[in-house]
LUMKE-424747 format. One record per residue (C-alpha): z, y, x; residue in three letters. Coordinates in steps of 0.1 Angstrom, whole numbers. Layout:
BEGIN
+-------+-------+-------+---------+
:     z :     y :     x : residuo :
+-------+-------+-------+---------+
:     Z :     Y :     X :     ALA :
...
+-------+-------+-------+---------+
This chain:
BEGIN
+-------+-------+-------+---------+
:     z :     y :     x : residuo :
+-------+-------+-------+---------+
:   814 : -1745 :  -125 :     MET :
:   815 : -1742 :  -165 :     SER :
:   785 : -1727 :  -191 :     ARG :
:   779 : -1692 :  -191 :     PRO :
:   779 : -1675 :  -225 :     PRO :
:   749 : -1682 :  -245 :     VAL :
:   738 : -1656 :  -269 :     PHE :
:   707 : -1653 :  -290 :     GLY :
:   681 : -1628 :  -305 :     VAL :
:   664 : -1640 :  -333 :     THR :
:   638 : -1634 :  -365 :     GLY :
:   603 : -1634 :  -377 :     TRP :
:   573 : -1632 :  -358 :     LYS :
:   566 : -1596 :  -349 :     ASN :
:   606 : -1586 :  -357 :     SER :
:   611 : -1569 :  -320 :     GLY :
:   628 : -1599 :  -306 :     LYS :
:   611 : -1601 :  -273 :     THR :
:   613 : -1557 :  -270 :     GLN :
:   651 : -1564 :  -277 :     LEU :
:   657 : -1592 :  -255 :     VAL :
:   640 : -1572 :  -224 :     THR :
:   661 : -1542 :  -235 :     ALA :
:   691 : -1559 :  -238 :     LEU :
:   678 : -1576 :  -198 :     VAL :
:   679 : -1541 :  -188 :     ARG :
:   711 : -1529 :  -201 :     GLU :
:   730 : -1557 :  -187 :     LEU :
:   717 : -1565 :  -152 :     THR :
:   721 : -1523 :  -152 :     GLY :
:   762 : -1532 :  -157 :     ARG :
:   755 : -1556 :  -122 :     GLY :
:   756 : -1585 :  -148 :     PHE :
:   731 : -1613 :  -135 :     ARG :
:   717 : -1626 :  -167 :     ILE :
:   695 : -1655 :  -173 :     ALA :
:   665 : -1661 :  -206 :     THR :
:   657 : -1691 :  -224 :     VAL :
:   626 : -1680 :  -245 :     LYS :
:   617 : -1707 :  -273 :     HIS :
:   576 : -1711 :  -280 :     ALA :
:   563 : -1726 :  -311 :     HIS :
:   526 : -1735 :  -299 :     HIS :
:   514 : -1751 :  -269 :     ALA :
:   518 : -1724 :  -241 :     PHE :
:   510 : -1731 :  -202 :     ASP :
:   526 : -1705 :  -171 :     VAL :
:   495 : -1722 :  -148 :     ASP :
:   462 : -1715 :  -142 :     THR :
:   429 : -1736 :  -142 :     PRO :
:   419 : -1740 :  -106 :     GLY :
:   451 : -1737 :   -93 :     THR :
:   469 : -1764 :   -66 :     ASP :
:   498 : -1764 :   -88 :     SER :
:   475 : -1768 :  -118 :     TYR :
:   455 : -1795 :  -104 :     ARG :
:   487 : -1817 :   -90 :     HIS :
:   498 : -1817 :  -136 :     ARG :
:   461 : -1823 :  -141 :     GLU :
:   464 : -1851 :  -120 :     ALA :
:   496 : -1867 :  -133 :     GLY :
:   524 : -1850 :  -120 :     ALA :
:   556 : -1848 :  -144 :     THR :
:   573 : -1820 :  -124 :     GLU :
:   552 : -1794 :  -103 :     VAL :
:   581 : -1768 :   -81 :     ALA :
:   562 : -1738 :   -68 :     LEU :
:   575 : -1721 :   -41 :     VAL :
:   574 : -1689 :   -20 :     SER :
:   590 : -1666 :    -4 :     GLY :
:   596 : -1643 :   -29 :     ARG :
:   599 : -1669 :   -63 :     ARG :
:   598 : -1704 :   -70 :     TRP :
:   589 : -1725 :  -105 :     ALA :
:   597 : -1755 :  -120 :     LEU :
:   569 : -1767 :  -146 :     MET :
:   581 : -1802 :  -163 :     HIS :
:   553 : -1818 :  -183 :     GLU :
:   566 : -1836 :  -216 :     LEU :
:   533 : -1858 :  -215 :     ARG :
:   549 : -1875 :  -248 :     GLU :
:   584 : -1869 :  -245 :     GLU :
:   594 : -1846 :  -276 :     ASP :
:   610 : -1805 :  -264 :     GLU :
:   641 : -1809 :  -252 :     PRO :
:   673 : -1801 :  -268 :     PRO :
:   687 : -1763 :  -260 :     LEU :
:   718 : -1777 :  -239 :     ALA :
:   697 : -1796 :  -217 :     ASP :
:   676 : -1771 :  -211 :     ILE :
:   708 : -1745 :  -207 :     LEU :
:   727 : -1769 :  -183 :     SER :
:   691 : -1765 :  -156 :     ARG :
:   700 : -1729 :  -153 :     LEU :
:   714 : -1713 :  -122 :     SER :
:   744 : -1698 :  -122 :     PRO :
:   747 : -1668 :  -143 :     CYS :
:   775 : -1643 :  -162 :     ASP :
:   755 : -1648 :  -192 :     LEU :
:   719 : -1660 :  -209 :     VAL :
:   698 : -1645 :  -238 :     LEU :
:   682 : -1666 :  -257 :     ILE :
:   651 : -1653 :  -277 :     GLU :
:   645 : -1676 :  -310 :     GLY :
:   658 : -1711 :  -316 :     TYR :
:   664 : -1699 :  -349 :     LYS :
:   677 : -1732 :  -362 :     ARG :
:   706 : -1733 :  -333 :     GLU :
:   739 : -1728 :  -338 :     ASP :
:   748 : -1701 :  -305 :     HIS :
:   754 : -1662 :  -317 :     PRO :
:   726 : -1644 :  -326 :     LYS :
:   716 : -1610 :  -336 :     ILE :
:   686 : -1610 :  -361 :     GLU :
:   661 : -1587 :  -354 :     ALA :
:   643 : -1569 :  -380 :     ARG :
:   613 : -1546 :  -384 :     ARG :
:   594 : -1528 :  -416 :     LYS :
:   567 : -1544 :  -410 :     ASP :
:   573 : -1581 :  -398 :     ALA :
:   558 : -1611 :  -416 :     SER :
:   576 : -1621 :  -434 :     LYS :
:   606 : -1601 :  -450 :     THR :
:   632 : -1627 :  -458 :     ALA :
:   662 : -1614 :  -438 :     PRO :
:   679 : -1647 :  -422 :     LEU :
:   712 : -1640 :  -419 :     SER :
:   724 : -1652 :  -452 :     PRO :
:   717 : -1688 :  -443 :     ASP :
:   725 : -1682 :  -410 :     ASP :
:   762 : -1682 :  -401 :     PRO :
:   752 : -1674 :  -365 :     ALA :
:   740 : -1647 :  -370 :     ILE :
:   770 : -1620 :  -362 :     LEU :
:   747 : -1587 :  -368 :     ALA :
:   713 : -1575 :  -380 :     ILE :
:   690 : -1548 :  -355 :     ALA :
:   664 : -1530 :  -377 :     ALA :
:   644 : -1504 :  -376 :     ASP :
:   647 : -1494 :  -413 :     HIS :
:   683 : -1490 :  -437 :     PRO :
:   697 : -1528 :  -445 :     VAL :
:   722 : -1526 :  -473 :     ILE :
:   726 : -1560 :  -482 :     ASP :
:   752 : -1575 :  -459 :     THR :
:   784 : -1573 :  -451 :     ASP :
:   776 : -1578 :  -411 :     LEU :
:   772 : -1547 :  -386 :     PRO :
:   738 : -1528 :  -386 :     VAL :
:   727 : -1516 :  -357 :     PHE :
:   690 : -1492 :  -348 :     ASP :
:   666 : -1516 :  -329 :     LEU :
:   670 : -1491 :  -307 :     ASN :
:   701 : -1487 :  -300 :     ASP :
:   705 : -1510 :  -272 :     ILE :
:   739 : -1496 :  -256 :     SER :
:   757 : -1503 :  -286 :     ALA :
:   743 : -1541 :  -289 :     MET :
:   749 : -1543 :  -252 :     ALA :
:   781 : -1535 :  -260 :     ASP :
:   787 : -1556 :  -291 :     PHE :
:   775 : -1590 :  -275 :     ILE :
:   800 : -1582 :  -245 :     CYS :
:   829 : -1578 :  -268 :     ARG :
:   817 : -1610 :  -283 :     THR :
:   811 : -1636 :  -254 :     THR :
:   843 : -1624 :  -238 :     GLY :
:   820 : -1603 :  -208 :     LEU :
+-------+-------+-------+---------+
């Protein structure tokens, strides 16, 4: 089976990336598509809770721990001294779906929308230096671009754009 199309949401911290991704997931799943997401974190994070059995398995040295129930399953992989895996490796591990939405991964070359908020922590736009950014979603007027500009809350229009761009 071939890999599903990939489309990203990028932007600086507090630019609205997570809000945009979750709204797009709701919109696209409402249209009947199966969506997977990949979120890039720049900091140490833990999806497990100290004291749980699965946490204790990892702390004991297990490289991977699968946590399985009747409602969901999760696979945690400890990198230990390994480098962060490339995005392509993560994509290859996902179950079949219609589209993968990616949050973050500024430096990857998949097609993206840049999220911008007037009050974001950094104001330098990413799109002038990233040809993979195909559109901008902003909460303020953007006039310094030839790219399509969407209102940050116009989820339906951005979902239409993503569907056209990815061939969904």
